[in-house]
C-alpha positions as a Markdown table, in Angstrom:
| # | Residue | x | y | z |
|---|---|---|---|---|
| 1 | Unk | -51.6 | 77.4 | 24.7 |
| 2 | Unk | -55.1 | 76.3 | 26.0 |
| 3 | Unk | -56.3 | 72.9 | 25.2 |
| 4 | Unk | -60.0 | 72.4 | 24.8 |
| 5 | Unk | -61.6 | 69.0 | 24.8 |
| 6 | Unk | -65.0 | 68.2 | 23.5 |
| 7 | Unk | -66.1 | 66.1 | 26.5 |
| 8 | Unk | -69.6 | 65.7 | 25.1 |
| 9 | Unk | -68.3 | 64.1 | 21.9 |
| 10 | Unk | -66.1 | 61.8 | 23.9 |
| 11 | Unk | -69.0 | 60.8 | 26.2 |
| 12 | Unk | -71.2 | 60.0 | 23.1 |
| 13 | Unk | -68.4 | 57.9 | 21.5 |
| 14 | Unk | -69.5 | 54.3 | 21.4 |
| 15 | Unk | -66.0 | 53.2 | 22.2 |
| 16 | Unk | -66.0 | 55.3 | 25.4 |
| 17 | Unk | -69.4 | 53.9 | 26.4 |
| 18 | Unk | -68.1 | 50.3 | 25.8 |
| 19 | Unk | -65.0 | 51.1 | 27.8 |
| 20 | Unk | -67.1 | 52.5 | 30.7 |
| 21 | Unk | -69.4 | 49.5 | 30.6 |
| 22 | Unk | -66.6 | 46.9 | 30.6 |
| 23 | Unk | -64.7 | 48.7 | 33.3 |
| 24 | Unk | -67.7 | 49.2 | 35.5 |
| 25 | Unk | -68.8 | 45.6 | 35.2 |
| 26 | Unk | -65.2 | 44.4 | 35.9 |
| 27 | Unk | -64.9 | 46.7 | 39.0 |
| 28 | Unk | -68.3 | 45.7 | 40.4 |
| 29 | Unk | -67.2 | 42.0 | 40.1 |
| 30 | Unk | -64.0 | 42.7 | 42.0 |
| 31 | Unk | -65.8 | 44.8 | 44.6 |
| 32 | Unk | -68.4 | 42.1 | 45.3 |
| 33 | Unk | -65.7 | 39.4 | 45.6 |
| 34 | Unk | -63.7 | 41.7 | 47.9 |
| 35 | Unk | -66.6 | 42.5 | 50.1 |
| 36 | Unk | -67.7 | 38.8 | 50.4 |
| 37 | Unk | -64.2 | 37.8 | 51.3 |
| 38 | Unk | -63.8 | 40.6 | 53.8 |
| 39 | Unk | -67.0 | 39.8 | 55.6 |
| 40 | Unk | -66.2 | 36.1 | 55.7 |
| 41 | Unk | -63.8 | 36.9 | 58.6 |
| 42 | Unk | -66.3 | 38.4 | 61.1 |
| 43 | Unk | -69.1 | 36.1 | 60.0 |
| 44 | Unk | -66.9 | 33.0 | 60.2 |
| 45 | Unk | -65.5 | 34.1 | 63.6 |
| 46 | Unk | -69.0 | 34.6 | 64.9 |
| 47 | Unk | -70.7 | 31.5 | 63.5 |
| 48 | Unk | -67.8 | 29.1 | 63.3 |
| 49 | Unk | -65.6 | 29.9 | 66.3 |
| 50 | Unk | -64.2 | 26.4 | 66.7 |
| 51 | Unk | -63.0 | 26.4 | 63.1 |
| 52 | Unk | -61.3 | 29.8 | 63.6 |
| 53 | Unk | -59.6 | 28.5 | 66.8 |
| 54 | Unk | -58.2 | 25.4 | 65.1 |
| 55 | Unk | -54.4 | 25.3 | 65.5 |
| 56 | Unk | -52.6 | 25.1 | 62.1 |
| 57 | Unk | -49.0 | 25.5 | 63.0 |
| 58 | Unk | -47.6 | 26.3 | 66.5 |
| 59 | Unk | -49.6 | 29.2 | 68.0 |
| 60 | Unk | -51.0 | 30.1 | 64.5 |
| 61 | Unk | -54.7 | 29.3 | 64.2 |
| 62 | Unk | -57.0 | 29.3 | 61.2 |
| 63 | Unk | -58.5 | 32.7 | 62.2 |
| 64 | Unk | -55.2 | 34.4 | 62.2 |
| 65 | Unk | -54.2 | 32.9 | 58.9 |
| 66 | Unk | -57.5 | 33.9 | 57.4 |
| 67 | Unk | -57.1 | 37.4 | 58.7 |
| 68 | Unk | -53.6 | 37.6 | 57.1 |
| 69 | Unk | -55.0 | 36.2 | 53.9 |
| 70 | Unk | -57.1 | 39.4 | 53.6 |
| 71 | Unk | -53.9 | 41.3 | 52.8 |
| 72 | Unk | -53.0 | 38.7 | 50.2 |
| 73 | Unk | -56.4 | 39.0 | 48.6 |
| 74 | Unk | -56.3 | 42.8 | 48.6 |
| 75 | Unk | -52.9 | 42.7 | 46.8 |
| 76 | Unk | -54.2 | 40.1 | 44.4 |
| 77 | Unk | -57.3 | 42.2 | 43.5 |
| 78 | Unk | -55.0 | 45.2 | 42.9 |
| 79 | Unk | -52.7 | 43.1 | 40.7 |
| 80 | Unk | -55.7 | 41.7 | 38.7 |
| 81 | Unk | -57.1 | 45.2 | 38.2 |
| 82 | Unk | -53.7 | 46.6 | 37.2 |
| 83 | Unk | -53.0 | 43.7 | 34.8 |
| 84 | Unk | -56.4 | 44.1 | 33.1 |
| 85 | Unk | -56.2 | 47.9 | 32.9 |
| 86 | Unk | -52.8 | 47.7 | 31.3 |
| 87 | Unk | -53.7 | 45.0 | 28.9 |
| 88 | Unk | -57.2 | 46.1 | 27.9 |
| 89 | Unk | -58.5 | 49.4 | 29.2 |
| 90 | Unk | -55.4 | 51.5 | 28.5 |
| 91 | Unk | -55.5 | 50.4 | 24.8 |
| 92 | Unk | -59.1 | 51.4 | 24.5 |
| 93 | Unk | -58.4 | 54.8 | 26.2 |
| 94 | Unk | -55.4 | 55.4 | 23.9 |
| 95 | Unk | -57.6 | 55.0 | 20.8 |
| 96 | Unk | -60.2 | 57.4 | 22.2 |
| 97 | Unk | -57.6 | 60.0 | 23.2 |
| 98 | Unk | -55.8 | 59.8 | 19.8 |
| 99 | Unk | -59.1 | 60.4 | 18.0 |
| 100 | Unk | -60.1 | 63.2 | 20.4 |
| 101 | Unk | -56.7 | 64.9 | 19.6 |
| 102 | Unk | -57.4 | 64.7 | 15.9 |
| 103 | Unk | -60.8 | 66.3 | 16.3 |
| 104 | Unk | -59.4 | 69.4 | 18.1 |
């Protein structure tokens, strides 16, 4: 059995356009935040070396902690996206798919 989908109809669906706009806006916000946070490490190390050399605990300094926080932030961004996608985007997609299956 071959399944044919009318992609043009789905693309013109206002719900799909709203989904695409919301998702794109959300992803751009996450990406901008991630890039700013990522580049704070080399910029901070270059322009504020004394801050990054500041001992925090034992041999651990602020620079190492900030570098390790990059992993935490990456996981947090992934969690935030997953949570939002599961809660909001997937419901919108399910409606669009359900109606697309009725059209076939």
